[in-house]
Every structure is written in structure tokens, then in C-alpha cells.
C-alpha positions in Angstrom: 65.0 75.1 -2.3 68.5 73.8 -1.2 69.5 72.7 -4.7 71.9 75.5 -5.5 73.6 75.2 -2.1 74.2 71.5 -2.5 75.3 72.0 -6.1 77.9 74.5 -5.1 79.0 72.4 -2.1 79.3 69.3 -4.4 81.3 71.2 -7.0 83.6 72.4 -4.3 84.0 68.9 -2.9 84.9 67.6 -6.4 87.6 70.3 -6.7 88.9 69.4 -3.2 89.0 65.7 -4.2 90.9 66.6 -7.5 93.3 68.8 -5.4 93.9 66.0 -2.9 94.7 63.5 -5.6 97.0 66.0 -7.3 98.7 66.8 -4.0 99.3 63.0 -3.5 100.8 62.6 -6.9 103.0 65.6 -6.4 104.2 64.2 -3.1 105.0 60.8 -4.6 106.9 62.6 -7.5 108.8 64.6 -4.9 109.8 61.5 -3.0 111.3 60.1 -6.2 113.2 63.3 -6.9 111.1 64.8 -9.7 111.4 68.3 -8.4 114.9 69.6 -8.2 116.1 73.2 -8.4 114.1 75.2 -10.9 112.0 72.2 -12.0 109.2 72.7 -9.4 106.5 73.9 -11.8 104.3 71.0 -10.9 104.3 72.0 -7.2 103.8 75.7 -8.1 100.8 74.9 -10.4 99.2 72.8 -7.6 99.7 75.6 -5.1 98.0 78.1 -7.5 95.1 75.6 -8.0 94.6 74.9 -4.3 94.6 78.6 -3.3 92.2 79.4 -6.2 89.8 76.9 -4.8 90.2 78.4 -1.3 89.5 81.9 -2.6 86.5 80.8 -4.6 85.1 78.9 -1.6 85.5 82.0 0.6 83.6 84.1 -1.9 80.9 81.6 -2.3 80.5 81.1 1.4 80.2 84.9 1.9 77.6 85.2 -0.8 75.6 82.2 0.3 75.7 82.8 4.1 76.3 86.5 4.6 74.4 88.1 1.8 
């Protein structure tokens, strides 16, 4: 009965964990000067990933709770 909800929640949690690890790695790289000037593609890709996960979660939350 609650299987699909917990599956979706678990997959989202996994993506948040991946994003948190990725953010930590990007922060460490930034501290060591890996991102200078136009060489910030790692941060930009992380930002796209994180906001994609946010948008997917908003859609799933709306479908699961509001529909």
C-alpha cells in the first residue's frame, strides 16, 4: 500500500545524498582553487543537478499528495 511512496522517497533521498557528496567535493575543490574564471563547469553542473532534483521532487510531491 505504501510501497510506491517509500520507493519514491528513498530514490529522492539517494539523489540528495549524491548531491550532498558532490557539493562537498566541489567545496573542497573550490578551497584548493580548482575553479577560477571560466573554469567553473563543475559548480554549474552541480547546480543544474541539484535544481533538477528539486523540480522533480516538487512534481512528485504534487502528484502524490495533491492529486
